[in-house]
N, CA, C and O atoms as a GROMACS GRO file, in nm:
protein
  184
    1MET      N    1   0.084  -0.118   0.000
    1MET     CA    2   0.000   0.000   0.000
    1MET      C    3   0.089   0.124   0.000
    1MET      O    4   0.196   0.128   0.059
    2VAL      N    5   0.039   0.224  -0.068
    2VAL     CA    6   0.103   0.355  -0.065
    2VAL      C    7   0.013   0.445   0.018
    2VAL      O    8  -0.108   0.449  -0.004
    3LEU      N    9   0.072   0.516   0.111
    3LEU     CA   10  -0.002   0.609   0.196
    3LEU      C   11   0.040   0.749   0.154
    3LEU      O   12   0.159   0.781   0.152
    4ARG      N   13  -0.058   0.833   0.121
    4ARG     CA   14  -0.025   0.971   0.084
    4ARG      C   15  -0.128   1.067   0.142
    4ARG      O   16  -0.244   1.033   0.162
    5MET      N   17  -0.080   1.187   0.168
    5MET     CA   18  -0.164   1.292   0.221
    5MET      C   19  -0.226   1.367   0.105
    5MET      O   20  -0.156   1.411   0.014
    6VAL      N   21  -0.358   1.382   0.107
    6VAL     CA   22  -0.430   1.456   0.003
    6VAL      C   23  -0.519   1.556   0.076
    6VAL      O   24  -0.618   1.520   0.139
    7GLY      N   25  -0.481   1.682   0.065
    7GLY     CA   26  -0.557   1.785   0.136
    7GLY      C   27  -0.551   1.760   0.286
    7GLY      O   28  -0.443   1.762   0.346
    8ASP      N   29  -0.667   1.737   0.345
    8ASP     CA   30  -0.673   1.715   0.491
    8ASP      C   31  -0.699   1.570   0.528
    8ASP      O   32  -0.739   1.541   0.640
    9HIS      N   33  -0.676   1.478   0.434
    9HIS     CA   34  -0.698   1.337   0.466
    9HIS      C   35  -0.589   1.249   0.402
    9HIS      O   36  -0.515   1.294   0.315
   10LEU      N   37  -0.581   1.126   0.449
   10LEU     CA   38  -0.484   1.030   0.397
   10LEU      C   39  -0.551   0.936   0.298
   10LEU      O   40  -0.668   0.900   0.315
   11GLU      N   41  -0.478   0.896   0.196
   11GLU     CA   42  -0.527   0.798   0.100
   11GLU      C   43  -0.439   0.675   0.108
   11GLU      O   44  -0.317   0.686   0.115
   12LEU      N   45  -0.500   0.559   0.106
   12LEU     CA   46  -0.428   0.433   0.095
   12LEU      C   47  -0.452   0.380  -0.045
   12LEU      O   48  -0.566   0.363  -0.088
   13ILE      N   49  -0.345   0.353  -0.115
   13ILE     CA   50  -0.356   0.306  -0.253
   13ILE      C   51  -0.292   0.168  -0.261
   13ILE      O   52  -0.173   0.153  -0.233
   14PRO      N   53  -0.369   0.067  -0.299
   14PRO     CA   54  -0.311  -0.067  -0.309
   14PRO      C   55  -0.215  -0.076  -0.427
   14PRO      O   56  -0.238  -0.015  -0.532
   15LEU      N   57  -0.109  -0.151  -0.409
   15LEU     CA   58  -0.014  -0.174  -0.516
   15LEU      C   59  -0.055  -0.298  -0.595
   15LEU      O   60  -0.109  -0.392  -0.538
   16PRO      N   61  -0.031  -0.298  -0.724
   16PRO     CA   62  -0.061  -0.418  -0.800
   16PRO      C   63   0.036  -0.530  -0.761
   16PRO      O   64   0.152  -0.504  -0.728
   17ASN      N   65  -0.012  -0.650  -0.764
   17ASN     CA   66   0.073  -0.765  -0.735
   17ASN      C   67   0.164  -0.787  -0.856
   17ASN      O   68   0.113  -0.809  -0.966
   18PRO      N   69   0.297  -0.782  -0.839
   18PRO     CA   70   0.387  -0.800  -0.953
   18PRO      C   71   0.364  -0.932  -1.026
   18PRO      O   72   0.387  -0.941  -1.147
   19ARG      N   73   0.320  -1.033  -0.955
   19ARG     CA   74   0.295  -1.162  -1.019
   19ARG      C   75   0.176  -1.155  -1.116
   19ARG      O   76   0.165  -1.237  -1.207
   20SER      N   77   0.086  -1.056  -1.094
   20SER     CA   78  -0.031  -1.045  -1.181
   20SER      C   79   0.006  -0.998  -1.321
   20SER      O   80  -0.073  -1.016  -1.414
   21ILE      N   81   0.124  -0.940  -1.338
   21ILE     CA   82   0.165  -0.895  -1.471
   21ILE      C   83   0.275  -0.983  -1.528
   21ILE      O   84   0.335  -0.950  -1.630
   22LYS      N   85   0.302  -1.096  -1.461
   22LYS     CA   86   0.405  -1.188  -1.507
   22LYS      C   87   0.376  -1.230  -1.651
   22LYS      O   88   0.265  -1.273  -1.683
   23GLY      N   89   0.476  -1.216  -1.737
   23GLY     CA   90   0.462  -1.254  -1.877
   23GLY      C   91   0.408  -1.143  -1.965
   23GLY      O   92   0.413  -1.154  -2.088
   24LYS      N   93   0.356  -1.038  -1.906
   24LYS     CA   94   0.300  -0.929  -1.984
   24LYS      C   95   0.411  -0.842  -2.045
   24LYS      O   96   0.398  -0.791  -2.156
   25TYR      N   97   0.520  -0.826  -1.971
   25TYR     CA   98   0.633  -0.746  -2.016
   25TYR      C   99   0.759  -0.828  -2.006
   25TYR      O  100   0.772  -0.913  -1.918
   26LYS      N  101   0.854  -0.804  -2.097
   26LYS     CA  102   0.982  -0.874  -2.091
   26LYS      C  103   1.072  -0.799  -1.993
   26LYS      O  104   1.115  -0.687  -2.020
   27ILE      N  105   1.098  -0.862  -1.881
   27ILE     CA  106   1.184  -0.803  -1.778
   27ILE      C  107   1.282  -0.910  -1.735
   27ILE      O  108   1.243  -1.020  -1.695
   28ASP      N  109   1.408  -0.877  -1.743
   28ASP     CA  110   1.511  -0.970  -1.697
   28ASP      C  111   1.525  -0.959  -1.546
   28ASP      O  112   1.523  -0.849  -1.491
   29GLY      N  113   1.538  -1.071  -1.480
   29GLY     CA  114   1.559  -1.071  -1.336
   29GLY      C  115   1.456  -1.155  -1.263
   29GLY      O  116   1.355  -1.196  -1.320
   30ARG      N  117   1.486  -1.180  -1.138
   30ARG     CA  118   1.396  -1.259  -1.053
   30ARG      C  119   1.283  -1.170  -1.003
   30ARG      O  120   1.300  -1.049  -0.987
   31ILE      N  121   1.167  -1.229  -0.979
   31ILE     CA  122   1.051  -1.153  -0.931
   31ILE      C  123   1.083  -1.086  -0.797
   31ILE      O  124   1.034  -0.977  -0.770
   32GLU      N  125   1.164  -1.151  -0.714
   32GLU     CA  126   1.201  -1.092  -0.585
   32GLU      C  127   1.280  -0.963  -0.604
   32GLU      O  128   1.262  -0.866  -0.531
   33ASP      N  129   1.370  -0.963  -0.704
   33ASP     CA  130   1.448  -0.843  -0.733
   33ASP      C  131   1.358  -0.730  -0.784
   33ASP      O  132   1.377  -0.614  -0.748
   34ILE      N  133   1.261  -0.766  -0.866
   34ILE     CA  134   1.168  -0.667  -0.920
   34ILE      C  135   1.082  -0.609  -0.808
   34ILE      O  136   1.059  -0.488  -0.805
   35GLU      N  137   1.035  -0.694  -0.716
   35GLU     CA  138   0.955  -0.646  -0.603
   35GLU      C  139   1.036  -0.551  -0.517
   35GLU      O  140   0.986  -0.449  -0.471
   36GLU      N  141   1.164  -0.585  -0.494
   36GLU     CA  142   1.249  -0.500  -0.412
   36GLU      C  143   1.272  -0.365  -0.481
   36GLU      O  144   1.270  -0.260  -0.416
   37LEU      N  145   1.294  -0.367  -0.611
   37LEU     CA  146   1.313  -0.242  -0.686
   37LEU      C  147   1.187  -0.157  -0.680
   37LEU      O  148   1.195  -0.035  -0.665
   38GLN      N  149   1.070  -0.221  -0.693
   38GLN     CA  150   0.944  -0.149  -0.685
   38GLN      C  151   0.929  -0.081  -0.549
   38GLN      O  152   0.888   0.034  -0.541
   39GLU      N  153   0.964  -0.153  -0.443
   39GLU     CA  154   0.954  -0.095  -0.309
   39GLU      C  155   1.049   0.022  -0.293
   39GLU      O  156   1.013   0.124  -0.234
   40GLN      N  157   1.172   0.009  -0.344
   40GLN     CA  158   1.269   0.118  -0.334
   40GLN      C  159   1.219   0.242  -0.408
   40GLN      O  160   1.233   0.353  -0.357
   41LYS      N  161   1.161   0.224  -0.526
   41LYS     CA  162   1.112   0.338  -0.603
   41LYS      C  163   0.997   0.408  -0.530
   41LYS      O  164   0.987   0.530  -0.531
   42LEU      N  165   0.911   0.329  -0.465
   42LEU     CA  166   0.801   0.389  -0.391
   42LEU      C  167   0.852   0.469  -0.272
   42LEU      O  168   0.800   0.576  -0.242
   43LEU      N  169   0.953   0.417  -0.204
   43LEU     CA  170   1.008   0.488  -0.089
   43LEU      C  171   1.074   0.620  -0.131
   43LEU      O  172   1.076   0.716  -0.054
   44GLU      N  173   1.128   0.624  -0.252
   44GLU     CA  174   1.188   0.747  -0.303
   44GLU      C  175   1.083   0.858  -0.321
   44GLU      O  176   1.114   0.976  -0.311
   45ARG      N  177   0.958   0.818  -0.348
   45ARG     CA  178   0.851   0.915  -0.370
   45ARG      C  179   0.806   0.981  -0.240
   45ARG      O  180   0.758   1.094  -0.241
   46VAL      N  181   0.821   0.910  -0.130
   46VAL     CA  182   0.767   0.958  -0.001
   46VAL      C  183   0.854   1.062   0.061
   46VAL      O  184   0.823   1.112   0.169
   0.00000   0.00000   0.00000
């Protein structure tokens, strides 16, 4: 989940499950590495 402040309230936004897009895009690497990269990118936004 991503938590963000919008005006005077908080929003919780669910993240898509990386496994749900498996095979949709050609990405080299293990799913665990991709999940970790996704988490790092989200933390950079906060």
